[in-house]
C-alpha positions, -999 to 999 in steps of 0.1 A, spaced: 1 0 1 11 35 -8 -6 68 -2 18 84 -28 2 97 -60 20 70 -82 5 41 -58 -31 55 -62 -29 60 -103 -50 37 -124 -51 35 -161 -84 50 -173 -92 42 -212 -125 51 -226 -136 45 -261 -167 62 -278 -163 52 -316 -193 73 -325 -175 102 -313 -152 114 -341 -137 140 -321 -119 120 -295 -108 90 -317 -72 84 -310 -67 115 -289 -51 118 -254 -61 144 -229 -45 154 -196 -80 162 -181 -83 148 -144 -106 119 -140 -115 98 -110 -131 65 -107 -164 76 -93 -166 93 -128 -170 62 -146 -208 57 -140 -220 91 -147 -199 92 -179 -211 58 -191 -247 69 -185 -241 100 -202 -226 83 -232 -256 59 -234 -283 86 -229 -294 70 -197 -306 93 -169 -286 91 -135 -309 82 -106 -327 110 -89 -337 114 -51 -326 93 -23 -311 68 -50 -288 92 -65 -282 110 -33 -248 95 -26 -236 93 -63 -203 108 -68 -185 119 -98 -192 138 -130 -195 129 -165 -166 130 -187 -186 134 -218 -174 171 -224 -138 157 -228 -149 135 -255 -162 164 -273 -131 188 -267 -99 168 -253 -87 201 -244 -114 208 -218 -116 200 -181 -142 192 -158 -129 193 -124 -99 211 -110 -87 183 -85 -87 145 -83 -87 128 -48 -76 95 -37 -87 77 -7 -77 45 10 -86 28 42 -66 28 73 -45 -2 80 -67 -26 99 -38 -39 121 -35 -4 139 -70 5 143 -82 -13 176 -74 -18 212 -57 13 221 -48 16 256 -65 48 261 -99 37 248 -113 33 214 -89 58 197 -69 47 165 -34 46 159 -19 24 184 11 10 167 16 -16 194 -17 -34 183 -12 -65 160 -47 -76 152 -45 -107 134 -77 -106 113 -107 -85 103 -130 -106 128 -108 -97 157 -115 -60 152 -144 -44 173 
């Protein structure tokens, strides 16, 4: 595991062959994996869920980048990863996290 930028990047390749403006074009626009669903829905002309079903839907459609690869849809891309489960429980001062002396051996032994 690494929280460094290099460790959190993944390849992202989209292809929409019916959009001739984006064939064989690379872009430096920022994207996150949460953008996959909104982008695919937008490219397929499928509406995104509304109300409670869409309340926690993250991401934005990257379709504008297909139309003009020089455009951007976001100013920043964030990465998040879970805390190490081995150092997350049994803190001597209570239920605080970060006890480096903890050696939990499995997910099941966590509180």
